[in-house]
C-alpha positions in Angstrom: 13.9 -22.5 -0.3 14.2 -20.4 -3.5 17.3 -18.3 -3.0 16.4 -16.2 -6.0 13.0 -15.2 -4.5 12.8 -11.5 -3.7 10.6 -11.9 -0.7 13.0 -14.4 0.9 15.8 -11.9 0.2 13.8 -9.1 1.9 13.3 -11.3 5.0 17.0 -12.1 5.1 17.9 -8.4 4.7 15.4 -7.4 7.4 16.7 -9.8 10.0 20.4 -8.9 9.3 19.6 -5.2 9.3 17.7 -5.5 12.6 20.8 -7.1 14.2 23.2 -4.6 12.6 21.2 -1.6 13.9 21.2 -2.8 17.5 23.1 -0.7 20.1 25.2 -3.7 20.8 25.5 -6.0 17.9 25.3 -9.7 18.7 27.7 -11.2 16.2 27.0 -14.7 17.3 23.4 -14.3 16.1 24.6 -12.8 12.8 26.9 -15.8 12.3 24.0 -18.2 13.0 21.9 -16.4 10.4 24.8 -16.7 7.9 25.3 -20.4 8.6 21.5 -21.1 8.5 21.7 -24.2 10.8 25.0 -25.6 9.4 27.8 -26.4 11.9 31.4 -25.4 12.1 34.2 -26.3 14.5 34.8 -24.0 17.4 38.0 -22.6 16.1 36.3 -21.9 12.7 33.5 -20.1 14.5 35.9 -17.9 16.3 37.7 -17.1 13.1 34.5 -16.2 11.3 33.5 -14.0 14.2 36.9 -12.2 14.0 36.3 -11.6 10.3 32.9 -10.2 10.9 34.3 -7.8 13.5 37.0 -6.8 11.1 34.7 -6.0 8.1 32.3 -4.1 10.5 35.1 -1.8 11.5 36.5 -1.5 8.0 33.2 -0.5 6.4 32.1 1.6 9.4 29.1 3.8 8.4 29.6 3.5 4.7 26.3 3.0 2.8 25.1 1.1 -0.2 23.5 3.1 -3.1 20.0 2.4 -1.7 21.0 3.4 1.8 21.6 0.3 4.0 25.0 -0.2 5.6 27.7 -1.4 3.1 28.7 -4.2 5.4 25.3 -5.8 4.8 26.4 -6.8 1.3 29.3 -9.2 2.2 27.4 -10.6 5.1 24.3 -11.3 3.0 26.3 -12.7 0.1 28.0 -15.0 2.6 24.6 -16.1 3.8 23.5 -16.8 0.2 26.6 -18.8 -0.4 26.3 -20.8 2.8 22.7 -21.7 1.9 23.9 -23.3 -1.3 26.7 -25.4 0.4 26.2 -29.0 1.6 28.6 -28.2 4.4 30.4 -25.0 5.3 33.9 -24.5 3.8 35.3 -21.8 6.1 38.0 -20.4 3.8 35.4 -20.0 1.1 33.0 -18.2 3.4 35.8 -15.9 4.6 36.6 -15.1 1.0 32.9 -14.1 0.5 33.0 -11.9 3.5 36.3 -10.2 2.3 35.6 -10.3 -1.5 35.2 -6.5 -1.8 37.6 -5.6 0.9 40.6 -4.5 -1.3 38.3 -2.5 -3.6 36.1 -0.9 -1.0 38.5 -0.1 1.8 41.6 1.8 0.7 44.2 3.9 2.6 42.6 7.2 1.5 39.4 6.3 3.3 41.1 6.2 6.7 43.3 8.3 8.9 46.8 6.9 8.7 46.7 5.4 12.3 43.3 3.8 11.6 44.5 2.3 8.3 47.6 0.9 10.0 45.4 -0.7 12.7 42.9 -2.1 10.2 45.7 -3.4 7.9 47.5 -5.0 10.9 44.2 -6.6 12.0 43.5 -8.3 8.7 47.1 -9.6 8.5 46.8 -11.1 12.0 43.6 -12.7 11.1 45.1 -14.3 8.0 48.0 -15.6 10.0 45.6 -17.6 12.3 44.5 -19.6 9.3 46.5 -22.8 8.5 49.4 -22.0 6.1 48.0 -23.9 3.1 44.6 -22.1 3.5 46.3 -18.7 3.9 47.8 -19.1 0.4 44.4 -20.2 -0.9 42.6 -17.3 0.7 45.1 -14.8 -0.6 44.9 -16.2 -4.1 41.1 -16.2 -4.2 41.0 -12.6 -3.0 43.5 -11.6 -5.6 41.4 -13.3 -8.3 38.3 -11.5 -7.2 39.7 -8.0 -6.8 39.2 -5.8 -9.9 42.4 -3.9 -10.8 42.4 -0.2 -11.5 43.4 -0.7 -15.1 40.8 -3.4 -15.9 37.4 -3.2 -17.7 34.7 -5.4 -16.3 35.2 -7.7 -19.3 39.0 -8.0 -18.6 38.3 -8.5 -14.9 35.8 -11.4 -15.4 38.0 -13.0 -18.1 41.1 -12.7 -16.0 39.3 -13.9 -12.8 38.0 -17.0 -14.6 41.4 -17.8 -16.0 43.1 -17.4 -12.7 40.5 -19.5 -11.0 40.7 -22.4 -13.5 41.5 -24.8 -10.7 39.4 -23.0 -8.0 35.7 -23.3 -8.5 35.3 -21.8 -5.0 36.3 -18.4 -6.3 33.7 -18.7 -9.0 31.0 -19.6 -6.4 32.0 -16.5 -4.4 31.6 -14.3 -7.5 28.3 -15.8 -8.4 26.9 -15.3 -4.9 28.2 -11.7 -5.0 26.3 -11.1 -8.3 23.2 -12.8 -6.9 23.1 -10.5 -3.9 23.7 -7.4 -6.1 20.9 -8.5 -8.5 18.4 -8.8 -5.6 19.6 -5.6 -4.0 18.4 -3.1 -6.6 15.1 -2.0 -5.0 13.6 -1.6 -1.6 10.0 -2.7 -1.5 7.4 -3.9 1.1 7.2 -7.1 -0.9 8.0 -8.4 -4.4 6.1 -6.2 -6.9 5.3 -9.3 -8.9 4.2 -11.4 -6.0 1.1 -13.4 -7.0 1.4 -12.2 -10.6 1.9 -14.7 -13.5 4.1 -12.7 -15.9 3.7 -15.1 -18.7 -0.1 -15.2 -18.3 -0.1 -11.4 -18.4 1.9 -11.4 -21.7 -0.4 -14.1 -23.2 -3.5 -12.0 -22.4 -1.9 -8.8 -23.8 -1.1 -10.7 -27.0 -4.3 -12.7 -27.5 -7.2 -11.6 -25.4 -9.2 -8.7 -26.8 -11.3 -8.4 -23.6 -8.2 -8.0 -21.4 -8.1 -4.6 -19.7 -4.3 -4.5 -19.2 -2.0 -4.9 -16.2 -3.1 -2.7 -13.3 -0.7 -2.5 -10.3 -2.4 -2.4 -6.9 -0.2 0.3 -5.6 0.5 3.9 -6.7 3.7 4.7 -8.7 6.6 4.4 -6.3 9.0 7.4 -5.9 12.0 7.4 -8.2 14.7 5.2 -6.8 18.5 5.7 -6.6 18.6 2.7 -9.0 16.1 3.1 -11.8 15.0 0.7 -14.4 17.8 1.5 -16.9 20.4 1.0 -14.1 18.8 -2.3 -13.3 19.1 -3.4 -16.9 22.8 -2.5 -16.9 23.3 -4.7 -13.8 21.5 -7.5 -15.7 23.8 -6.9 -18.6 26.8 -7.5 -16.3 25.2 -10.8 -15.3 24.9 -11.7 -19.0 28.7 -10.9 -19.4 29.6 -13.0 -16.4 27.4 -15.9 -17.3 28.5 -15.9 -21.0 32.2 -15.9 -20.1 31.6 -18.7 -17.5 29.9 -20.7 -20.2 32.5 -20.0 -22.9 35.3 -21.0 -20.5 33.3 -23.9 -19.1 34.2 -22.9 -15.6 31.0 -24.1 -13.6 30.1 -27.3 -15.5 31.7 -29.7 -13.1 30.9 -27.9 -9.8 27.5 -28.6 -8.4 27.5 -25.5 -6.1 28.6 -23.1 -8.8 26.0 -24.5 -11.2 23.3 -24.2 -8.6 24.1 -20.5 -7.9 24.5 -19.9 -11.6 20.9 -21.1 -12.1 19.7 -19.0 -9.1 21.3 -15.9 -10.7 19.6 -16.7 -14.0 16.2 -16.9 -12.3 16.7 -13.8 -10.2 17.8 -11.9 -13.3 14.8 -13.1 -15.3 12.4 -12.1 -12.5 14.0 -8.6 -12.3 13.5 -8.1 -16.0 9.9 -9.1 -15.6 9.5 -6.5 -12.8 10.9 -3.8 -15.2 8.6 -4.7 -18.0 5.5 -4.9 -15.8 6.3 -1.6 -14.2 6.2 0.1 -17.6 3.0 -1.8 -18.6 1.3 -0.6 -15.4 2.5 2.9 -15.0 3.9 4.3 -18.2 2.2 2.6 -21.2 -1.6 2.2 -20.8 -2.3 1.4 -24.4 -2.5 -2.3 -24.9 -2.0 -1.9 -28.7 1.4 -0.2 -28.1 2.4 -3.0 -25.6 1.3 -5.7 -28.1 3.5 -4.1 -30.8 6.5 -4.0 -28.5 6.0 -7.7 -27.6 5.5 -8.8 -31.2 8.5 -6.6 -32.3 10.7 -8.3 -29.7 9.4 -11.8 -30.5 10.3 -11.4 -34.2 13.8 -10.1 -33.3 14.3 -13.1 -30.9 13.1 -15.7 -33.3 15.5 -14.4 -35.9 18.4 -15.0 -33.5 18.9 -11.4 -32.3 19.6 -12.5 -28.7 22.1 -15.2 -29.7 25.0 -12.7 -30.4 26.0 -9.1 -30.1 24.6 -7.0 -32.9 25.7 -3.7 -34.5 23.6 -0.5 -34.2 23.4 -0.3 -38.0 21.4 -3.5 -38.6 18.0 -1.8 -38.5 16.1 -3.1 -35.5 15.7 -1.0 -32.4 17.4 -3.7 -30.3 20.3 -4.0 -32.6 23.4 -2.5 -31.0 21.7 -2.4 -27.5 24.8 -3.8 -25.7 27.2 -1.6 -27.6 25.3 1.7 -27.6 23.7 1.6 -24.1 25.8 -0.6 -21.8 29.4 -0.8 -23.3 31.2 2.2 -22.1 34.4 2.1 -20.0 33.8 5.7 -18.9 31.2 5.9 -16.1 30.0 9.4 -17.2 29.3 8.2 -20.8 27.5 5.1 -19.6 25.3 7.2 -17.2 24.3 9.5 -20.1 23.5 6.4 -22.3 21.5 4.9 -19.5 19.6 8.1 -18.9 18.6 8.1 -22.6 17.5 4.5 -22.3 15.5 5.4 -19.2 13.5 8.0 -21.2 12.8 5.5 -24.0 10.2 3.3 -22.2 9.4 1.2 -25.3 13.0 0.3 -25.8 13.3 -0.5 -22.1 10.3 -3.0 -22.5 11.9 -4.6 -25.5 15.2 -4.9 -23.8 13.6 -6.4 -20.7 11.7 -9.0 -22.7 14.9 -9.8 -24.7 16.8 -10.2 -21.4 14.1 -12.6 -20.1 14.6 -14.7 -23.2 18.4 -14.6 -22.7 18.2 -15.8 -19.0 15.6 -18.5 -20.0 18.1 -19.6 -22.7 20.8 -19.9 -20.0 18.5 -22.2 -18.1 17.2 -24.2 -21.0 20.5 -24.8 -22.9 23.7 -25.7 -21.0 25.8 -24.6 -24.0 24.1 -21.2 -24.5 25.9 -17.9 -24.2 25.8 -14.6 -26.1 28.3 -14.7 -28.9 30.4 -11.6 -29.3 31.1 -11.2 -25.5 34.7 -11.9 -24.5 37.3 -10.6 -22.0 38.2 -8.0 -24.7 34.7 -6.5 -24.6 31.6 -6.8 -26.8 32.0 -7.0 -30.5 29.2 -7.3 -33.1 29.2 -10.7 -34.7 27.3 -9.3 -37.7 27.7 -5.8 -39.2 
């Protein structure tokens, strides 16, 4: 099964949502879905069920950006992680279920009595785990929790340093990002199902009789996560994957490496959806599309995607990371992303460049984007 496949993700989301929306939730069935046929001991099963009950109460009726219940994310991420394991490692799966708990569920979100009850429940749960695994679980959750004073770069760099002897924590983070990457649109089916992206690009470049890419469905309504926001999420994947490669944190762990590759493929396919959407709905002129593709190809062949570039170097893609995505202030970043969303030709060029970056991660085990570090993004050439 291809765990980066969007249609498979939709099926997993649908069956989990169906169970979560029931009047009486059958948590045994949800655990079976997570484990996907793999077995655990009875005491591990009871512990996993207790954790599921806990996160369901902790998240309550909170919603994801696109609308589904927030609790769906840790459950689905745990299912993705379990599907990449040879056998279930219970502490690792619990870490996945709880990986956002300290960030998402804070005292201010609860009445004092409810917070005390919830906090006491999670402490009781942790005490039922063997003592050596309690420490492991606590450490992994500490590694994975972003601190209030951290940028995303600092957070990933610090997490990778903390987890130098714990590939399990890196697996959890990769599965988290894989779920977030797939969870950026709600469709009936994958918009690129049955479409060969690379054949489409070949025809756009070389075939004069080609009439252009024509989607079979009308333009969808604007989503809470638009194409520019999706590119930003793909940028976060590039940051994570570049820092993993720099620090060589997944090279000797087969599970982490497998999820790393799934994340690269899922990210590449999302960039393809973004480009094809613009080809089909926003830019009908093949000559314009061809110019975008050739412009990006020239940039890539000259090494533009191998390192962070400065906005002053002359190409439209120069400074993309710095000028569009690199802002610690959310308000500033949203303004930058809105400007990017209005510039459809730049979005196409960025999406194509991202496809090349993710293919480079897959093709070259030593590839990463130079200029990305835990200190942020810095232009290698000015």
